[in-house]
C-alpha positions in Angstrom: 4.6 -17.0 -5.1 6.7 -20.2 -4.0 9.6 -18.5 -1.9 13.2 -19.2 -2.7 14.0 -19.7 0.9 11.8 -20.2 4.1 11.5 -22.0 7.6 8.8 -23.9 9.2 7.5 -23.2 12.5 4.1 -24.4 14.7 3.1 -24.9 17.9 6.1 -26.0 19.4 7.8 -22.9 18.8 4.5 -21.3 20.2 4.6 -23.2 23.2 8.5 -22.5 23.9 7.8 -18.4 23.6 4.8 -18.8 26.1 6.6 -20.3 28.9 9.1 -17.4 28.8 6.3 -15.0 28.3 4.7 -16.2 31.2 7.6 -16.1 33.5 7.9 -12.6 32.1 11.4 -13.3 31.1 12.0 -11.7 27.5 15.7 -10.7 27.6 18.7 -12.6 27.8 18.2 -15.4 30.5 17.6 -19.4 31.1 16.5 -20.2 27.5 19.6 -18.4 26.2 21.7 -20.5 28.2 19.5 -23.5 27.6 20.2 -23.2 23.6 23.9 -22.5 24.2 24.6 -25.6 26.2 22.3 -28.0 23.9 23.8 -26.4 20.6 27.4 -27.0 21.9 26.7 -30.3 22.7 25.4 -30.9 19.3 28.4 -29.6 17.8 31.0 -31.0 20.0 32.3 -27.9 20.9 33.9 -26.5 24.0 31.1 -23.9 23.9 28.7 -21.5 22.5 28.1 -18.1 22.9 24.6 -16.6 21.2 24.3 -13.4 19.6 22.0 -11.4 18.2 22.7 -12.0 14.6 24.9 -13.7 12.1 26.2 -10.6 11.0 27.5 -9.7 14.3 28.6 -13.2 15.0 31.2 -12.6 11.9 32.0 -9.3 13.3 32.8 -10.9 16.9 34.8 -13.6 15.2 37.2 -10.9 13.6 37.2 -9.2 16.7 38.2 -12.3 18.9 41.4 -12.9 16.7 43.0 -9.2 18.1 44.3 -8.4 14.4 46.6 -5.8 13.9 45.0 -2.5 12.3 45.1 -3.1 8.4 45.4 -6.6 8.9 44.4 -8.4 5.5 41.7 -11.0 5.9 41.5 -13.3 2.8 37.5 -14.4 2.0 35.4 -15.3 -1.0 33.8 -12.6 -3.1 30.9 -14.9 -3.5 29.7 -14.4 -0.1 27.1 -12.1 1.7 28.6 -8.4 2.5 28.5 -9.4 6.4 31.9 -11.1 5.7 33.5 -8.2 4.3 31.9 -5.7 6.6 33.1 -7.5 9.3 36.7 -7.1 8.3 36.3 -3.5 7.4 34.5 -2.4 10.8 36.9 -4.0 12.9 39.7 -2.1 11.0 41.1 -4.8 8.7 41.1 -5.0 5.0 39.2 -7.8 2.9 41.0 -9.5 0.4 38.9 -11.2 -2.1 40.0 -14.3 -3.5 37.8 -16.8 -6.2 35.8 -20.0 -5.6 35.7 -23.4 -7.0 33.5 -23.9 -10.0 32.1 -26.7 -9.0 31.3 -26.1 -5.1 31.3 -22.6 -5.1 33.7 -22.7 -2.1 37.1 -21.3 -1.9 40.2 -24.0 -2.0 43.6 -24.0 -0.9 44.4 -23.4 -4.4 41.9 -20.1 -4.8 43.5 -18.7 -1.3 47.2 -19.3 -2.0 47.9 -16.4 -4.6 46.5 -13.9 -2.0 48.6 -14.9 1.0 51.3 -12.3 2.0 53.0 -11.1 5.3 50.0 -9.0 6.0 47.6 -11.6 6.1 45.8 -11.9 9.2 43.2 -14.4 9.1 41.5 -16.4 6.4 37.7 -16.6 6.5 35.9 -19.4 4.5 32.3 -19.8 3.8 30.4 -23.3 3.6 28.4 -22.7 0.4 25.0 -23.9 0.7 26.0 -26.4 3.4 28.9 -28.1 1.3 31.7 -28.1 3.7 35.1 -26.6 2.3 37.9 -29.0 2.3 39.7 -27.7 5.4 42.8 -29.4 6.3 44.9 -27.9 3.3 43.9 -24.3 4.1 44.6 -24.9 7.9 48.0 -26.2 6.9 48.8 -22.6 6.0 49.1 -21.7 9.6 46.7 -18.6 9.8 43.8 -18.1 11.8 40.8 -19.5 10.2 37.1 -18.3 10.4 34.5 -20.5 9.4 31.3 -19.1 8.0 29.0 -21.6 8.8 25.7 -19.7 8.5 24.6 -22.1 5.5 26.4 -25.2 7.3 24.5 -25.6 10.6 24.1 -29.3 9.9 27.2 -29.8 7.7 30.1 -32.2 8.8 33.4 -33.1 7.1 34.6 -36.4 8.5 33.2 -36.6 12.0 33.5 -32.8 12.6 30.8 -30.0 12.3 31.5 -27.3 10.3 32.3 -24.2 12.6 34.3 -26.5 14.8 37.6 -27.4 12.4 38.9 -23.5 12.4 39.7 -21.0 14.8 36.5 -19.8 15.4 33.3 -20.4 13.7 30.4 -18.4 13.3 26.8 -19.2 12.7 23.3 -17.5 11.8 20.0 -18.4 12.8 17.9 -15.6 11.0 14.4 -16.3 9.5 15.2 -18.4 6.3 18.3 -20.5 7.7 18.1 -24.3 8.6 17.6 -23.6 12.2 15.6 -20.3 12.2 15.2 -17.8 15.3 13.7 -15.0 13.4 17.1 -13.3 14.0 20.0 -14.8 15.7 23.7 -16.1 15.5 26.7 -16.9 17.6 30.1 -18.1 17.7 32.1 -21.1 18.8 35.6 -21.8 19.2 38.5 -24.3 19.7 39.9 -22.2 22.5 37.2 -21.9 25.3 38.4 -18.4 26.3 37.3 -17.2 23.1 33.7 -18.1 24.0 34.0 -16.9 27.3 35.3 -13.4 25.8 32.5 -13.3 23.4 29.9 -13.8 26.5 31.8 -11.0 28.1 31.9 -8.6 25.1 28.2 -9.0 24.0 27.0 -6.9 26.6 28.8 -3.7 26.0 32.0 -4.9 27.1 30.6 -4.8 30.5 32.8 -7.7 32.6 30.2 -8.8 34.8 26.4 -7.6 34.8 24.6 -6.6 38.0 22.7 -9.7 38.3 25.4 -12.2 38.1 27.6 -9.5 40.4 24.9 -9.6 43.2 25.7 -12.8 44.4 29.4 -11.6 45.2 29.4 -8.1 46.4 27.2 -5.7 48.2 27.0 -2.9 45.5 25.9 -5.0 42.6 25.0 -2.4 40.7 28.5 -1.2 39.8 30.1 -2.8 36.7 33.6 -3.0 35.4 34.0 -2.0 31.7 36.6 -4.1 30.1 36.4 -3.0 26.2 34.6 -0.8 24.1 32.1 -2.9 22.5 28.3 -2.8 21.1 25.4 -4.6 22.3 25.0 -7.7 20.5 22.9 -9.7 23.4 20.3 -12.3 22.4 17.1 -12.7 24.0 15.1 -15.7 25.2 12.1 -15.2 22.9 14.3 -16.1 20.0 16.3 -18.5 21.9 12.6 -20.1 22.7 12.3 -20.7 19.0 15.8 -21.7 18.7 15.4 -24.7 21.3 12.2 -25.8 19.5 13.7 -25.4 16.0 16.8 -27.6 17.5 14.5 -30.5 18.3 13.2 -30.7 14.8 16.3 -30.0 13.1 17.1 -33.5 11.9 13.3 -33.9 10.6 13.6 -30.6 8.4 17.1 -31.6 7.3 15.7 -35.1 6.0 12.8 -33.1 4.2 15.4 -30.9 2.6 17.8 -34.1 1.5 14.6 -35.3 -0.1 13.8 -32.5 -1.9 17.3 -32.1 -3.2 17.8 -35.5 -4.1 14.4 -35.4 -6.3 15.8 -32.4 -8.4 18.8 -34.0 -8.7 17.0 -37.1 -10.5 14.9 -34.7 -12.5 16.9 -32.4 -13.4 20.1 -34.8 -14.3 19.3 -35.3 -18.4 18.9 -31.5 -18.9 21.9 -30.3 -20.7 21.7 -26.5 -20.2 21.5 -26.9 -16.3 24.7 -27.6 -14.1 23.2 -28.8 -10.8 25.2 -28.8 -7.5 27.6 -31.3 -6.6 26.3 -34.0 -4.3 28.4 -34.5 -0.9 31.3 -36.6 -0.9 31.1 -39.6 1.0 33.1 -38.1 4.1 30.7 -35.3 3.9 27.4 -34.3 5.5 25.4 -31.7 3.4 23.1 -28.7 5.1 21.4 -28.6 2.0 20.4 -24.8 2.6 19.9 -23.7 -0.6 19.8 -25.6 -4.3 22.6 -23.6 -6.4 22.4 -24.1 -10.3 24.6 -22.7 -13.4 22.3 -21.8 -16.5 24.3 -22.5 -19.6 24.1 -20.5 -23.1 23.5 -17.1 -21.5 19.9 -17.9 -20.5 19.7 -17.2 -16.5 18.1 -14.0 -16.5 15.6 -15.5 -19.2 15.2 -18.6 -17.2 14.7 -16.5 -13.8 12.0 -14.3 -15.4 10.2 -17.2 -16.9 10.4 -19.3 -13.4 9.0 -15.7 -12.0 6.4 -15.5 -14.4 5.0 -19.1 -13.3 4.9 -17.8 -9.6 8.4 -19.5 -8.7 10.7 -16.8 -6.8 14.6 -17.4 -7.5 17.5 -15.2 -6.7 21.2 -15.3 -7.2 23.5 -15.5 -4.1 25.9 -13.6 -4.2 26.7 -10.9 -6.3 30.5 -10.9 -6.1 31.8 -8.4 -3.6 35.0 -7.4 -5.6 32.4 -6.1 -8.3 30.9 -3.7 -5.6 32.3 -0.2 -6.1 32.6 0.1 -2.2 35.1 -2.3 -1.7 37.4 -0.7 -4.1 38.5 -3.9 -5.1 40.9 -4.4 -8.7 40.4 -8.2 -8.2 39.6 -10.1 -11.4 37.9 -13.6 -10.4 36.7 -15.4 -13.3 34.8 -18.1 -11.6 33.0 -15.7 -9.2 32.2 -13.6 -12.3 31.1 -16.7 -14.4 29.0 -17.6 -11.7 27.6 -13.8 -11.6 26.3 -14.5 -15.2 25.3 -18.3 -14.6 24.2 -19.1 -11.1 20.8 -19.0 -9.6 19.4 -20.5 -6.4 16.1 -22.6 -6.8 13.8 -23.1 -3.8 14.6 -25.2 -1.1 13.1 -25.2 2.5 10.9 -27.1 4.7 7.7 -24.8 4.2 7.7 -26.2 0.4 4.7 -28.4 -0.1 4.7 -31.3 -2.1 2.8 -29.7 -5.0 5.4 -26.8 -4.8 7.6 -28.9 -5.4 6.1 -30.8 -8.4 5.4 -27.2 -9.9 9.0 -26.3 -9.4 10.3 -29.3 -11.5 7.7 -29.0 -13.9 8.4 -25.4 -15.1 12.2 -26.1 -15.0 11.8 -29.1 -17.1 9.4 -27.2 -19.5 11.8 -24.5 -19.9 13.7 -26.3 -21.9 11.7 -25.7 -25.1 13.2 -22.3 -24.5 16.5 -23.2 -24.7 
């Protein structure tokens, strides 16, 4: 079965892990620090705090804003559950907005109707790696969290996604463009927020025993500054991340090559709406290839591809339609995408023959339309 998402690892990752194991260093340590420094430098950010997952990075991002209890956070319904969970678990209220049909991204226009005196923040998601047009959203004067889980290599102008809002959250799980197996992290325009994230991630301990040992005699004592879960990263995942960071440009070039091939091959299919290419001032991460299947045939198309050994999915089932959130919202674009949207395979572990098979199967389905 050809997978819809995937990453590619090899000897470089094994070599990085081996050096950590030989040093008997599996927890947070020098590899974590090295990744934080190198990734921040790539982003042009004042700092980066590595965490144990992308989901916990979203929780951390909301927490760093110090919003009052019950504050509303506007976010797209078409996103992963961790975005809304982060709001609820920090005591806030998620308010779901719609997205643009062509880009699957929020816009100032889809956000504006939901702004109120209760609005504490806006969370944007750079869907599939296409940058959200940030400036009109920033002009609302509300703190903005950028979910850059899909957008590790995406730019708007000369700014990387994740660095334009108040706080940026990233994901490095097993299928992301930069994959550690599991991991995430946050950056912020205010470096004090990054420093606070590093403090909070170890159960809110102000200074670890190792850090304190150089400055006091009783280093086993520690000062707990805030109640917080343990979100610590480790050097095994950071080792993989360092190797992946060195490969990122090559992997991105391969993703782009597949994307452009799909765009050419599928352009003449009148039943298939291809994703929007990046604008001249955008750099895309090409995390996933999202199409719309017209004529009410999305489910039939997905089952057809599955029978050919090609796995697809729909990311994401709109959150406002899930009963747990008790939302009464009616968001026509998200609901339309729920019936038409499909993610086709796009990742660096696809072989040339995989891509040929996918293209051939998609085009062959035309006979069933």
